[in-house]
N, C-alpha and C positions, 0 to 999 in steps of 0.2 A: 187867571185872571192877574194881572200886575197890581198887587195889592196896595201900592203908593199912588194910585190914582185915586180919584172921582169917582163914584158911582154917577151914570148921566144923569139920572134921574132924580138926584137926591138933593131935598130941599135944606138940608144942612150944612154941605157945603164944604166937609172936612175930609180928607182922603182916609181910607180904610189904615187900619193900623199894621204896618209891614210883616206883622209875623200871623196875619191873617190870610187863610186859603180859601178862595171859594170854588167850586168844582163847575165844572163844564154846564149851563143848563141852570144854577142854582142863582135864586133870587134874594136879594137881601134889601126891604125896604128905604133904610138910611143908617150912614155912617154914625147916628144920634145913638144909635144901638152899643157903641162903645164908649160914651161919655164916661164910665167908671171902670173901663179896659185898664189894666196895670199889669198884665200877662207880659213876663220876662223871658217865657219859656219858647225856644228855638220856632215852634207854632203853637201859639196860643187859642186859636180857633182853627180847626179845620172841617169844610163842610164839603160831603161828596156832591154826586151828581145829580142834577134836578131836584133840588130841595128848595123849600121857599121861608124864607125866614119875613113874619110879617110886622106890620107895627104894632108898637108897644114892648118887642122884646128886646131885652138887656142882656149885656154880657159882662156882670159885674165881677170880674177876676182880680185877685192878690196877684203877686209876683210870682206866684209858683203856680198860680191856676192855669188847665189848659183844659179844653173843650174838644170834643170830637163826634161829629153829627154825619150819618152816612147820607146814603144816597135815597131819595125820594122820600123824605122827612116834610114836615109840616111843623112849624113853630108857629103861633099866634099869640102876640103878648105874654111871651113866658120870659122870667126872670131867673137867668142862671148866675147864682150869686157862690162862689168857690174859690179856694186857694188849693185847691187839690186837684182831682181829676174827676172829668164827667165824660162819659161816654154815652153816647145813643147812634143805636145799631139802626139800619135800613127800613124803610117804611113806618116809620114811627111817625104818629098824628098827636100833636099837641094842643088842647083846644084852649080858651083863652085864659089867662092869669094864673096858670101853671107857675109854680116857684119851685126851683130846684137848688136847693142850698146845704153847705154842709155847717152853715151858721146862721143864725139871724143876725148876726153884726154886719153891719156893712164892711167889707173885707177891705177893699180897695181905699188907699188915702187921696184924700183931695190933692189939687193942686197946693205948691207949697207946705202941706201935712209931712212928717214923715219922711222928711228928708234925710239919708242915710242910714233909716233904719229899714227892717224888711219885717211884714208882717206873717207872723207864724203860722204854718197850717194851723186849721181848726178842727179838725178830725185826721185819721191814718187811714180813713174808709171813702174810696172813691163811690161816687155813684155809677151803676150800670145799668141801662135799658136796652133790651135787647130787641131783636128785630118783629115787625108783625105788631107793635104795641101800641092802643090807645090810651090817652091820658084824659080824664074828662076835666072841665072848667075848674079852676081852682084849688085843685089837688095840689099839695107840697109833699115833694120827695125830700127827705133829710139824708143826713151822713148814711152810710150802711145800706139804704135802699139800691137793690138788685131787683128789676122787673125783668120776668121770665118772659120768654118768646111765646108772643101770642097772648098776651094776658092784656086786661083791662084794668085801669085805676077807676073809682068812680068818682063823679064831681066832689070835690072840698073833701077828698080823702087825706088824709095824712098818715105815709108810709115812711119807714125807716128801719124795714127788714128785709129778708128775701121771700119773694112773691112768687111761687112757683110758675114753670110754664102754663099758660091756658087758664089760670085762675082769674077769677073777678073778685076785686077787693073794694069794698067802702067802707064809709065811717071813720071815726075821729078816735080813739086808734082806729085805722085800718086793719079789717079782718076778711076773710074769703067767705062770700056770699054766694058764689056760683063757680062755674067753671065753661071754659070754650074748649072747643078742639076742632081741627082742621077736619075741613069738609070738600074736597073736591077744588074748586078753586076759593070757597070762602071760608066762614067760620060759625060753628054752628054752638048753639049754648045750651046749657043744662043748668038746672036748680041746686045748689049746694046740697040739697035735702037730697037728691037721687044719686050725690056720688058716694062711692063707700068709703 
């Protein structure tokens, strides 16, 4: 998609930033998602094929911020606030009001603010979400969060550590409460107490 153009269905009426790439079949609710997008990276946001970015999702990226979203992902009302790098691999599902942030401070400068200065990176650790992950409503993923393949993050969990593949984490702070494991075309669940 030529990202200097307007989205045909967009109520906000502003073009996408030129360093945003949407893959074939992907859908973005509105350019309003980029109200606080200040990325100066060659590709500040790359979205793979057939992914959906729905109402309430915001990309609050500082000058060094970049986000990669894979194929067949769904983001509903997710806030991504970073001046580093966030990677979301294929088939990731994000419920409402998830926050992915390497800082609780609003990183981007507003119009007319911070002219001639650059926001420093707020962390040295990128956030990585592997394939086939489900993130529950209002979960918070902080700097250092690495969510392993097939993992589930429960609603309102706060994660700032490496979650092993197929783990189920919940709570604040999050801890492992169970496990999933691949089974044919689906996922089977086990309670944490049954895992050695």
